[in-house]
GUZA-162137 format. One line per field, with one value per residue (C-alpha): residue number from 1; x, y negated, z negated; residue in one letter. Coordinates in nm, 4 decimals. Example, Ala and Ser with C-alpha at 12.3 -4.5 7.8 and 13.67 -1.06 7.14 Angstrom:
# GUZA-162137
seq: 1 2;
px: 1.2300 1.3670;
py: 0.4500 0.1060;
pz: -0.7800 -0.7140;
type: A S;
END
This chain:
# GUZA-162137
seq: 1 2 3 4 5 6 7 8 9 10 11 12 13 14 15 16 17 18 19 20 21 22 23 24 25 26 27 28 29 30 31 32 33 34 35 36 37 38 39 40 41 42 43 44 45 46 47 48 49 50 51 52 53 54 55 56 57 58 59 60 61 62 63 64 65 66 67 68 69 70 71 72 73 74 75 76 77 78 79 80 81 82 83 84 85 86 87 88 89 90 91 92 93 94 95 96 97 98 99 100 101 102 103 104 105 106 107 108 109 110 111 112 113 114 115 116 117 118 119 120 121 122 123 124 125 126 127 128 129 130 131 132 133 134 135 136 137 138 139 140 141 142 143 144 145 146 147 148 149 150 151 152 153 154 155 156 157 158 159 160 161 162 163 164 165 166 167 168 169 170 171 172 173 174 175 176 177 178 179 180 181 182 183 184 185 186 187 188 189 190 191 192 193 194 195 196 197 198 199 200 201 202 203 204 205 206 207 208 209 210 211 212 213 214 215 216 217 218 219 220 221 222 223 224 225 226 227 228 229 230 231 232 233 234 235 236 237 238 239 240 241 242 243 244 245 246 247 248 249 250 251 252 253 254 255 256 257 258 259 260 261 262 263 264 265 266 267 268 269 270 271 272 273 274 275 276 277 278 279 280 281 282 283 284 285 286 287 288 289 290 291 292 293 294 295 296 297 298 299 300 301 302 303 304 305 306 307 308 309 310 311 312 313 314 315 316 317 318 319 320 321 322 323 324 325 326 327 328 329 330 331 332 333 334 335 336 337 338 339 340 341 342 343 344 345 346 347 348 349 350 351 352 353 354 355 356 357 358 359 360 361 362 363 364 365 366 367 368 369 370 371 372 373 374 375 376 377 378 379 380 381 382 383 384 385 386 387 388 389 390 391 392 393 394 395 396 397 398 399 400 401 402 403 404 405 406 407 408 409 410 411 412 413 414 415;
px: -0.0184 0.2832 0.4236 0.1020 0.0214 0.1401 0.1284 0.3583 0.5835 0.5783 0.5487 0.9059 0.8058 0.5467 0.4556 0.3819 0.1529 -0.0568 -0.0688 -0.2219 -0.4572 -0.5637 -0.6143 -0.8599 -0.9221 -1.1648 -0.9109 -0.6615 -0.8444 -0.9350 -0.5469 -0.4310 -0.6106 -0.3776 -0.0733 -0.1265 -0.2128 0.1302 0.3441 0.2047 0.5215 0.5771 0.5649 0.4405 0.1707 0.0679 -0.0006 -0.1746 -0.4011 -0.4454 -0.5428 -0.7510 -0.9588 -0.9849 -1.2024 -1.4372 -1.4298 -1.5590 -1.8238 -2.0782 -1.9956 -1.9578 -2.3062 -2.4233 -2.2111 -2.3485 -2.7016 -2.6336 -2.4576 -2.7626 -3.0061 -2.7874 -2.7253 -3.1544 -3.2144 -2.9857 -3.0978 -3.4870 -3.3758 -3.1694 -3.4560 -3.6818 -3.4421 -3.4187 -3.7591 -3.8052 -3.5470 -3.6620 -3.9880 -3.8405 -3.6001 -3.9608 -4.0866 -3.7262 -3.6829 -3.3677 -3.1117 -3.0753 -2.6977 -2.9037 -3.0007 -2.6025 -2.6808 -2.9417 -2.6675 -2.3314 -2.3724 -2.5354 -2.2862 -2.0378 -2.2845 -2.2476 -1.8707 -1.8434 -2.1099 -1.9136 -1.5662 -1.6010 -1.3319 -1.2123 -1.4177 -1.2346 -1.2578 -1.6573 -1.6797 -1.4730 -1.7161 -2.0266 -1.9213 -1.7858 -2.1125 -2.3224 -2.1100 -2.1462 -2.5248 -2.5791 -2.3134 -2.5284 -2.8426 -2.6827 -2.5801 -2.8419 -3.0366 -2.9585 -2.6860 -2.4198 -2.0562 -1.9147 -2.1978 -2.2482 -1.8292 -1.8911 -2.2232 -1.9891 -1.7045 -1.8914 -1.9601 -1.5991 -1.5133 -1.7916 -1.6619 -1.3425 -1.5480 -1.6702 -1.3111 -1.2023 -1.5166 -1.3579 -1.0388 -1.1392 -0.8129 -0.6259 -0.6655 -0.3153 -0.2137 -0.1916 -0.3032 -0.6234 -0.6786 -0.6192 -0.8956 -1.1200 -1.0617 -1.1296 -1.4385 -1.5439 -1.4953 -1.6310 -1.9299 -1.9680 -1.9873 -2.2207 -2.4434 -2.4843 -2.5057 -2.8474 -2.9540 -2.9887 -3.2649 -3.4421 -3.4709 -3.5865 -3.8558 -3.9294 -4.0465 -4.2655 -4.4324 -4.4851 -4.6345 -4.8675 -5.0524 -5.0758 -5.2628 -5.5282 -5.5290 -5.3372 -5.0089 -4.8610 -4.5185 -4.5031 -4.5953 -4.3390 -4.0487 -4.0854 -4.1814 -4.0353 -3.7677 -3.6409 -3.6121 -3.5132 -3.1662 -3.0528 -3.1774 -2.9648 -2.6305 -2.6489 -2.7387 -2.4108 -2.2120 -2.2889 -2.2489 -1.9193 -1.7750 -1.8750 -1.6633 -1.9106 -1.7207 -1.9097 -1.7611 -1.3971 -1.3837 -1.5256 -1.3552 -0.9605 -1.0705 -1.2921 -0.9774 -0.7306 -1.0159 -1.1071 -0.7735 -0.6204 -0.9577 -0.9343 -0.5839 -0.6317 -0.9554 -0.7675 -0.5012 -0.7112 -0.8851 -0.5908 -0.4679 -0.8126 -0.8253 -0.4642 -0.6044 -0.9360 -0.7263 -0.9488 -0.7624 -0.8070 -0.6525 -0.9141 -1.2498 -1.3803 -1.6144 -1.3234 -1.0827 -1.4263 -1.4185 -1.0075 -1.0595 -1.3217 -1.0880 -0.8552 -1.0612 -1.1566 -0.7974 -0.7478 -1.0055 -0.9348 -0.5785 -0.6240 -0.8890 -0.6415 -0.3854 -0.5995 -0.7022 -0.3458 -0.2887 0.0522 0.1930 0.5969 0.5640 0.5459 0.2715 0.1145 -0.0879 0.1445 0.2709 -0.0562 -0.1156 0.2237 0.1337 -0.2059 -0.0126 0.1925 -0.0951 -0.2781 0.0303 0.0356 -0.3593 -0.3173 -0.0164 -0.2122 -0.5115 -0.2955 -0.1357 -0.4332 -0.6036 -0.3035 -0.3544 -0.7063 -0.6519 -0.4054 -0.5952 -0.9594 -0.8878 -0.9872 -1.2923 -1.3924 -1.4412 -1.0689 -0.9078 -1.1209 -0.9768 -0.6697 -0.6294 -0.7435 -0.5335 -0.1816 -0.3472 -0.4031 -0.0384 0.1515 -0.0240 0.0517 0.4173 0.4428 0.2377 0.4747 0.7847 0.7076 0.5940 0.8844 1.0956 0.8914 0.8940 1.2619 1.2966 1.4161 1.0832 0.7930 0.4082 0.3557 0.5195 0.3008 0.0305 0.1364 0.1818 -0.1729 -0.3254 -0.1135 -0.2281 -0.6156 -0.6077 -0.4990 -0.7671 -1.0297 -0.8659 -0.8926 -1.2516 -1.3032 -1.1328 -1.3518 -1.6677 -1.6220 -1.4542 -1.5375 -1.9104 -1.7447 -1.4159 -1.6062 -1.9428;
py: -0.0090 -0.2666 -0.1876 -0.2927 -0.6011 -0.8936 -1.1034 -0.9237 -0.8890 -1.2417 -1.3959 -1.5430 -1.7427 -2.0129 -2.1579 -1.7858 -1.7341 -2.1120 -1.9886 -1.6629 -1.8086 -2.0748 -1.8768 -1.6008 -1.7232 -1.4044 -1.1723 -1.3514 -1.3296 -0.9748 -0.8453 -1.1185 -0.9352 -0.6113 -0.8268 -1.0465 -0.7136 -0.5508 -0.8956 -1.0695 -1.2343 -1.4051 -1.7483 -1.8254 -1.5898 -1.7446 -2.0663 -1.9119 -1.7759 -2.1038 -2.2332 -1.9700 -1.9525 -2.3442 -2.3590 -2.1497 -2.2916 -2.6357 -2.4479 -2.6211 -2.9427 -2.9521 -2.8382 -3.1408 -3.3766 -3.1774 -3.3061 -3.6601 -3.6520 -3.5205 -3.7902 -4.0702 -3.8998 -3.8654 -4.1952 -4.4195 -4.1443 -4.2531 -4.6428 -4.5969 -4.4580 -4.7309 -4.9924 -4.8581 -4.8147 -5.2198 -5.2938 -5.0946 -5.2834 -5.6491 -5.4915 -5.3815 -5.7212 -5.8491 -6.0860 -5.9388 -5.7974 -5.4072 -5.3957 -5.4507 -5.0863 -4.9732 -5.1891 -4.9374 -4.6579 -4.7849 -4.9818 -4.6480 -4.3943 -4.7202 -4.7079 -4.3667 -4.3559 -4.6379 -4.4692 -4.1406 -4.2670 -4.6225 -4.8243 -5.1663 -5.4416 -5.6245 -5.3621 -5.3719 -5.7681 -5.7127 -5.4387 -5.5975 -5.9701 -5.8103 -5.6542 -5.9362 -6.1854 -5.9018 -5.9183 -6.2886 -6.3488 -6.0896 -6.2850 -6.5864 -6.4941 -6.5922 -6.3244 -6.4272 -6.1781 -6.2656 -6.0762 -6.2121 -6.1629 -5.7862 -5.7677 -5.8806 -5.6360 -5.3187 -5.4370 -5.4779 -5.1079 -5.0805 -5.2991 -5.1735 -4.8038 -4.9311 -5.0801 -4.7328 -4.6262 -4.8990 -4.7483 -4.3891 -4.4262 -4.6793 -4.7632 -4.5652 -4.7401 -4.7980 -4.4362 -4.2624 -3.9000 -4.0817 -4.2283 -3.8959 -3.7547 -4.0238 -3.9171 -3.5446 -3.6278 -3.8329 -3.5363 -3.2377 -3.5083 -3.5051 -3.1149 -3.0636 -3.3497 -3.2178 -2.8882 -3.0227 -3.2612 -2.9425 -2.7884 -3.1063 -3.1522 -2.7945 -2.8805 -3.1851 -2.9862 -2.7464 -2.9840 -3.1915 -2.8726 -2.7419 -3.1049 -3.0810 -2.7510 -2.9338 -3.2444 -3.5099 -3.6707 -3.8051 -3.8275 -4.2289 -4.2219 -3.9430 -4.0571 -4.4001 -4.2724 -3.9314 -3.8681 -4.2395 -4.1352 -3.8579 -3.9204 -4.1815 -3.9714 -3.6779 -3.8991 -3.9354 -3.5913 -3.4792 -3.7285 -3.5435 -3.1932 -3.2540 -3.4848 -3.1520 -2.9308 -2.7375 -2.4746 -2.4764 -2.7920 -2.7655 -2.4277 -2.4704 -2.7956 -2.6450 -2.4002 -2.6733 -2.9047 -2.5797 -2.4598 -2.8412 -2.9816 -2.6961 -2.7545 -3.1562 -3.1331 -2.8727 -3.1287 -3.4112 -3.2916 -3.1347 -3.4831 -3.7049 -3.4421 -3.5160 -3.9105 -3.9108 -3.6631 -3.9058 -4.2125 -4.4214 -4.7354 -4.9010 -5.2005 -5.2906 -5.0517 -5.1881 -4.9145 -4.6675 -4.8889 -4.8783 -4.4732 -4.4647 -4.6331 -4.4513 -4.1253 -4.2360 -4.3124 -3.9705 -3.8433 -4.0182 -3.9235 -3.5791 -3.6132 -3.7813 -3.5128 -3.2226 -3.3851 -3.4532 -3.0773 -2.9462 -2.9865 -2.9969 -2.6831 -2.7385 -2.4576 -2.5847 -2.4072 -2.4057 -2.6946 -2.9115 -2.9047 -2.9406 -3.2489 -3.3658 -3.3276 -3.5187 -3.7881 -3.8535 -3.7894 -4.0657 -4.2945 -4.2885 -4.3767 -4.6247 -4.7941 -4.7511 -4.9351 -5.2316 -5.2790 -5.3013 -5.5198 -5.7914 -5.7648 -5.8209 -6.1289 -6.3043 -6.2387 -6.2807 -6.4990 -6.4844 -6.3184 -6.2023 -5.8649 -5.8412 -5.9940 -5.7470 -5.4485 -5.5651 -5.6334 -5.2696 -5.1221 -5.2910 -5.1684 -4.8016 -4.8116 -4.9197 -4.6727 -4.3752 -4.4844 -4.4257 -4.1057 -3.9853 -4.0725 -3.8940 -3.6140 -3.5561 -3.5943 -3.3219 -3.1407 -3.1468 -3.0181 -3.3959 -3.4532 -3.3391 -3.3290 -3.5929 -3.8495 -3.8017 -3.8144 -4.1425 -4.3019 -4.2512 -4.3319 -4.6296 -4.8080 -4.7852 -5.1405 -5.2669 -5.1337 -5.2869 -5.6574 -5.6314 -5.5371 -5.8396 -6.0580 -5.9839 -5.9447 -6.2728 -6.5400 -6.4341 -6.5449 -6.9082 -6.8520 -6.7885 -6.9663;
pz: -0.0167 -0.1028 0.2737 0.4338 0.2314 0.3916 0.1152 -0.0816 0.2064 0.2821 -0.0668 -0.0113 0.2747 0.1768 0.5008 0.6132 0.3294 0.4122 0.7965 0.6533 0.4374 0.6836 0.9902 0.7956 0.4248 0.3104 0.4364 0.2596 -0.0632 -0.0287 -0.0323 -0.2785 -0.5369 -0.5116 -0.4567 -0.7565 -0.9756 -0.8458 -0.9115 -1.2201 -1.2416 -0.9267 -0.9578 -0.5921 -0.6418 -0.9810 -0.7802 -0.5235 -0.8100 -0.9728 -0.6293 -0.5304 -0.8703 -0.8961 -0.6148 -0.7526 -1.0928 -0.9886 -0.7596 -0.9586 -0.9492 -0.5901 -0.5979 -0.7609 -0.5063 -0.2430 -0.3604 -0.3778 -0.0564 0.0698 -0.1069 0.0426 0.3838 0.4041 0.2599 0.5108 0.8004 0.7456 0.7143 1.0563 1.2320 1.1012 1.1563 1.5459 1.6040 1.4784 1.7103 1.9923 1.9985 1.9910 2.3114 2.4866 2.4373 2.5679 2.2554 2.1732 2.3874 2.3882 2.2684 1.9075 1.9114 1.8160 1.4850 1.4170 1.3764 1.3334 1.0068 0.8540 0.9409 0.7920 0.4716 0.4644 0.4330 0.1851 -0.0644 0.0082 -0.1030 -0.2309 -0.1106 -0.2800 -0.2772 -0.0306 0.2207 0.1691 0.2525 0.5206 0.6530 0.5566 0.6819 1.0491 1.1031 0.9657 1.2150 1.4764 1.4646 1.4350 1.7501 1.9514 1.9373 1.9569 2.3073 2.5861 2.7134 3.0751 3.1485 3.3502 3.3782 3.0601 2.8842 3.0006 2.9054 2.5898 2.5032 2.6474 2.4431 2.1220 2.0633 2.0572 1.8239 1.5648 1.6159 1.4724 1.2240 1.1412 1.0982 0.8520 0.6483 0.7116 0.6237 0.3458 0.1009 0.3142 0.6458 0.6638 0.7005 1.0413 0.9139 0.7715 1.0903 1.2695 1.0465 1.2081 1.5227 1.4531 1.2666 1.6280 1.8223 1.5982 1.5397 1.9353 1.9169 1.6448 1.7594 2.1319 2.0139 1.7973 2.0456 2.3000 2.0012 2.0038 2.3600 2.3532 2.1019 2.2590 2.5772 2.3705 2.2363 2.5553 2.7001 2.4083 2.4106 2.8010 2.7562 2.5562 2.8498 2.6249 2.7611 2.4415 2.5776 2.5594 2.1895 2.1507 2.3170 2.1226 1.7934 1.7451 1.9593 1.9194 1.5494 1.5309 1.7826 1.5582 1.2259 1.3732 1.3890 1.0084 0.9548 1.1949 1.0259 0.6585 0.8063 0.9651 0.6338 0.4263 0.6617 0.8486 1.0145 1.3475 1.4641 1.3231 1.4216 1.8150 1.8656 1.8815 2.1657 2.3545 2.3585 2.5014 2.7299 2.9047 2.9053 3.1821 3.3830 3.3895 3.4667 3.7639 3.8663 3.8543 4.0902 4.3141 4.3047 4.3922 4.6795 4.8014 4.7632 4.9774 5.2255 5.2915 5.2779 5.0157 4.9035 4.5529 4.6769 4.9085 4.7725 4.4654 4.3720 4.4005 4.2067 3.9592 3.9499 3.9322 3.6215 3.4865 3.5626 3.3606 3.0579 3.0761 3.0496 2.7750 2.6179 2.6722 2.6122 2.2788 2.1620 2.2471 2.0634 1.7343 1.7637 1.7859 1.4261 1.2418 1.4205 1.4684 1.7443 2.1057 2.3338 2.6410 2.5459 2.4557 2.8486 2.9760 2.7708 2.9028 3.2227 3.1800 3.0380 3.3381 3.5679 3.3512 3.3724 3.7477 3.7786 3.5482 3.7411 4.0524 3.8907 3.7294 4.0606 4.2368 3.9751 4.0212 4.3923 4.3966 4.1319 4.3388 4.6387 4.5540 4.2397 3.8523 3.6904 3.4044 3.5187 3.6351 3.3166 3.1317 3.3297 3.3735 2.9968 2.9139 3.1575 3.0437 2.6798 2.7934 3.0149 2.7142 2.4772 2.7646 2.7306 2.3755 2.3638 2.6635 2.5223 2.2016 2.3904 2.5427 2.2041 2.0726 2.3744 2.3611 1.9715 1.8734 1.6862 1.5373 1.6294 1.3695 1.5884 1.8871 1.6171 1.4970 1.8667 1.9055 1.5577 1.5156 1.8450 1.7238 1.5813 1.9362 2.1074 1.8841 1.8832 2.2130 2.2409 1.9710 2.1696 2.5191 2.2738 2.0952 2.3413 2.7428 2.7018 2.6251 2.8287 3.1095 3.0965;
type: M D N N N L I I K H M G N P H E L E R M F R K E P E A F R K I F A Y A W E Q N P N S Q V L A T W Y E R L H F Q E D V H T E K A S L F Q K D F F I M G I L A I L A G I I T R I L F H F V E Q E T I A P I N L V F G V L P F I A A Y F V G N N P P R R N V I Y T L A G L F L V S I I Y V N V L P L E Q N D S I L L S Y I H L P I F L W V L V G L A F T G N E Y R R G S V R L A Y L K F N G E L G I L Y A T M A I S G V L L T G L T M Q L F R F V G M D I S E F Y F K N V V L F G A V A L S L V A T Y L V S R N L K L A K N I A P Y I A K I F S P L V L V T L L V Y L I T V M V V G K N P F L D R D F L L S F N G I L L C V L A V T I F S I T E S G T D E K K N I S D Y I N F A L L V L A L I I D S V A V S A I V F R L S S Y G I T P N R I A V L G V N I L I W A N L I W I M V S Y L L F L R N K T G P S T I Q D A V T R Y L P V Y G I W A A F V A F T F P F I F K;
END
């Protein structure tokens, strides 16, 4: 039995014990009992014994915390649904802009994080003040939409997303590992929300059909009052489940990252080859240039998602080389896009759209360079994966600052 017990075999290798536990916690617990019984004087196993049994001791405390968090989530989900329904009414009446609907979701998610892990007062005041200023600002802008106002509407949710990140990180907003946790949270939230939304779509379809059988069409009422409310409330429920370490999203996310990265790489290569064969020119074709930027954002999102889900394992694998190839392709696309935008600026003049797109492309270009250099050092065994993750997380505030600059200044600069 001793020869077959992996814990006894690797008792002198803490790293391997930790890896075994994270990979299969339940199997680890089962074989640990025998290992501890045979080696009661081992300090390594004594530490593990306290670690495993401490989790069991605080089970009742976790249960009460579960109820408290669930109650907070429930109240916020109901309030978010009600506020969104009220805002939607005014949007229908065309008295406020549709962008106001984001204030029925993001502030409540931020409030959940603040309630779950209260930060210092200055962080709370900053969050409350910036959300309030954003709400007032959006409703001061004229409803007549021009390019600069549309850009403001597009960039404001990005700025608010960064504010939610500040609520998530709390007092630890300067730490890269906590910012990385926020990026992971977003990926897992998207997966879980989509999974639950599919069930909601099926329920909606079933409900519509059942009422049609009795000659009633409730589609308009149902979508305005049930679907809208449920979609918003579901975001709070998904936030709660992910923050409670729901294993569904956490176990699926790394596999999705590993599957999608090579698929995106192959698709992108085929697309770029096709573009060259067809002879499309982003310098002259505005629509193609916009699609080029859309592709760039998608590749950047997939790459960052893959990096955040790769963990802190020092060993390189095929996913790392795929990510590096994606970064190289993204940098090529971004370089072409920047050149095309500069060409259009010099040929056709300055517009708010061109300035905004040029600015974000330059920011992405600099971020890609930083990530790619970090990845190259990692692949050459000169640094660890934490350097790559730092290149991602430390740059997040830059995107938030740019989004705030466009959202709050462009309507005044380009009247």
